[in-house]
N, C-alpha and C positions, 0 to 999 in steps of 0.2 A: 625390336620384333613386333610384327603385326600378327595379330589373331584375327581371322575373319571367319565367320559362320556363313556359309553360303546356302541359301535356300531359294529354290525356284520351281515354278510349276513346269514339269517335264512331260514330253510325250514319248512314250517308248515305241520304237518301231515294230512293225509286225501287225498280224491280225488284230483288229479291235482298237488299235493305237490307244491304249490307256493313258488317260491324262492323271498325273500323280504329282504329290509334292515331294521334291527331294531335297536332302539336306547333307552337307558335309562341312566339316571345320577344318580350316587350313592354317597352318603357321608358317610365316615367312619371315626371315631375317636378312637385313642387308649388311649386317656387321660381322659377317663370318666369309670365309674364302670359298665356300661352296656357293656357286651361282644360283640365283632365285630360281631359274629355270629348272635347275635339277632337283631344288627343294620341292617345287610344285609339281614336277614329273613324278617324283617318288611318291608323294602323298596321294596324287590321283591314282597311281598304279595301286597302292594300298586300298584306296577306296574301291576300285574294281575287284580286288582279290577278296576284300571283305564282303561284297555285294551292297554296301551302301550306295555304290553306283551300279545299278543292275544291268545286265545284258540288254541292248536295245535302247538305253536310256540317252535322251539327247542332252549333251552338255551346253552350258551358257555359250553364247557367242563369244568370239575373241574380243569384240569391243566391250560387251558387258562384263566379262570375267576380268579384263584388265581394268575397267573402271571401279569395280568393287575391291579388287586386290591393290589398287593403286600402283600399278606397274605399267609398263610400256606395252602397247598391243603387239609389239613385235616379239616380246618375251612369251606372251601367251600363243601367238601363232607359231612361234618355233616349238613350243612345247607340244601343242596338238599335232604338229606335222612330225615330230619325233616319235610320239605315241603311235601315230598311224603307221609310221614305217615299221615299228616294232610289233604291229598286230594288236596293240590295245584298244584302239578306236578306229572307226572309218570316217572318212571325211567325204560328204556327199554334196556335190556342188549344188548350191541353192536350197539345201535342206538343213545342213549343220554337221555337227560331230556327233557320233553316236558309239556307245560303249560296245564293243565287240563281245560275242558270246564265246566265252573261252571253254565252256563246259561241253559243248557238242561239237567235236572236230568233224570238219567236212569229210564227206564220204562214208559215213558210218550210218547206215539207214535200216539197221536191223530193228525188229520190233522190240527187243529188250532195250536198245537205246531210246526208242521212242518212249516206251513206259518210264524209263528211269529218268528221262528229261521231264516227264509229266509229273513224277513224284518229287523230283528235286525242285521243281517250279511251286509245287504245292506245299512243300516244307518252307521254302522261301516266303511264301505268302502267308505263314502263320498256321496252316493245317497240321493237325497231328497225324503220325502214322495210322493209328486206328480209323481216324476219318477217311484218310485216303484208301485204306484197305477196304472199308465198307463201300467207298464210291466206285472201287474197281471190282467189286463183287467177289473178293477173295477171303472173305471172313469165314473161319471155320476150317480152312486148309491147314494142314500142317506145314508150317514153314521149314523151308530147306536151310540147314545150318550153312553158314559161309565162314570162311576164314579171311581175316583182314590182313592186308599187306600194304604198308606204306612205301611208295616208291618216289624217288627224286633224284635227279642228276647228281645234286649235292647229297652225298650219303650222310654226312653229318646233320644235315638239316633233316633228312628223312629219319634219323635216329631221334631228334628232338621232336618232330611231329608225331612220331610213334610213342614216345614216352608220355606226351601230353594226353593222347588219345587213351592210352593204357591206364594213366592215372585216373581218368574220367570215368571210364568203363569198369576198372577193376580187373581187367585182363591184360596179360602181356601181349603186345602188338608188335609182330616182327617188322623189319624194315630193310630197304636194300636200295642200292643204286640201280640205275636203269639196266646196266649190264648184268648185275647179279639177279635181277628179278626174275629173268627168263628161266632161270634153273629153280625158282622157288615157287612157280605157279603150279596150281592144281585145278581140277575142274570146278572146285568150289572156292576159288579165291576171289575175293573183292578187293581190287587194287584201289587204294586211296592216294590221290596224287594233288599237289598244289595246283591250282587252276593254270598258273602261268606256263606248266609244262604238260598240261593235259594232251594236247596235240601230239607232243614229242613221245610220251610214254604210249599213247594209243597207237601210234605208227609203229613202234618198236615191238609191243606185245600183242597187237592183233585184237581180235574180238574177245576181250575179257570184260568182266563186269568190273566198271570202273566209276569211281565217285570222286568228285572234286573237293578239296579241303579249303573252304573259305578261311581266310586270314583275318586278322584283327586289323581295323583301320587305325591311324595314328590316335584318333580321339577315343577308341575303344581301349587302346593301350594306356592312355594317360587318364582314363576314367577313374575317378576317385583318388588320383595321386596329386599331391601337392607339388608345384614346380619348385625345385631346389634354389636356393640363393645363387646369384650369378657368380659368385666367387668361390663356389664349392670345387673340389676336385672329384670327379666322377670316373669310375671304371666300368666298362661294359666287358664282361667276359662271356665268350662263347666258342665252341668248337667248330662253329659254321661261319665261314668267310662271309657268306650271304647275309647273315644276321648282323655281323660286324659292320658291313657296308651300310646296311639299312640305318643301323643305329647311329652311324657317324653323321648320315645325312639328315636324319630327323632330329637329332640334337643340335645340329648346326642351324635348323629351321627355327629351333626353340631358343635360338641366341646364344649358345655355348661356343666360346671359342675353341680351336682344336687343341691349345695346350691345356684346356680344362678337362679333357675327355682322353682317359686311357683306353685302349684297346688292347684286350689280352686273349690269346688262343692257346689252351693248354697243350697244344701240339708244338708250340714254340718253346725254346730254351728259356730259361729265366722268367717264364710268364708270370710268376707270382711276384716279382720284384715291383715294389711301389703300391701294391694292393692295400698294405696295412696304412699307409699314409692317405688314403682316399677317404672323403667324407661320405661317400656313397658308393657302393658296389652293386651292379645289377648283372645277373647271370641268368642263362637259360636253364631249364629243368634239368638238364643233364649235367652241366658243368657245375651247378650250385653244389653238388655233393663232392666236388673235387677241390673246392677252395680251402685254403688254410684254416686251421682251427682258430676261433677268435673272430673271425669274419662272418658278420650276419648279412647275407646278401638280400636284396629285393629279387625275388624270382619273378621274370617277366614270362609271360606266355603268349604265344602267337596265334594259336588255332581259336577261331571264334567260338564264343560260348553256344550260339544257336547250333553249330555243327557238333560240339560235344553233347549236346542235349540230343541230338539225332542219334548220335552213336550209342548213348546210353539206352535209348528207345529200342534201337536195332538188337542190342545185347539182349534185352528183356523179352522183345517181341518174336525175334527171328533166330534166337539161338547163335548169334555170332560169336566166334571164338578166335583166339590167337594162339601163337605157338611161341616156343622160346625164341629171343631175338637171335638175328643172324649176326 
């Protein structure tokens, strides 16, 4: 297994062309059946979703990334090409590969969208909500209460994201699939959505107040965790097929063989079989409460800490509320 910390001076596209220092840590293993290209792609996507790779940021060239990862240039080229086809990056002839902006779907030119984009960019740069309020000249106004609603095509993932946000804010946060969300909208609803599906949700729901949920990068998930010994048996338990897929890919990148990792979904029959024999059981915040007695899981969370801090501030500053879960 190779662990590479990539840092480079990057130039973000757009007005001003800010020169910044970017850093992301990547894990790659050639001893598992999941191709290196898929391992690399998954971690770059998580980097984008976590905003460690920010919108407009230029990624290292194919040759540079291949050299530093010690992989064939064709592997990096194919990864970039695949990410471009899926809308995660854009390839510009003669300029390089740039991270796409998933937070501002095309065609939405309302003043609310413009202000929301400015606020989100300010929060990402480290400014507090009170500072941004003062800058926009809205200090002293009575904030309008909003109701949060987490929406995702994967209803199980929506439930997990809502549970994490609810835990952080102390408010019950409802969730819905895209189809069910239409019936749950009110004039004061603020829709929270995984950045990967922001355009899809925007197209379905129209001009609603929408904020994207940055997820944790792989290095954020592993922060403070010791890597288990290679001979342990690990179980990953989640009601979300998307999370199980990500877990399998990332554990493979860490060098764990497929037969060392059990994937369990509580919706499946006999899902508890084998859990007691595992050396380590990791579960999402929802599924952790459904595990058999005697199993003490590691509860993994996927929402970035920075976003949870923003949600806590919103609850305090803007009177954001939740409703009973759908």
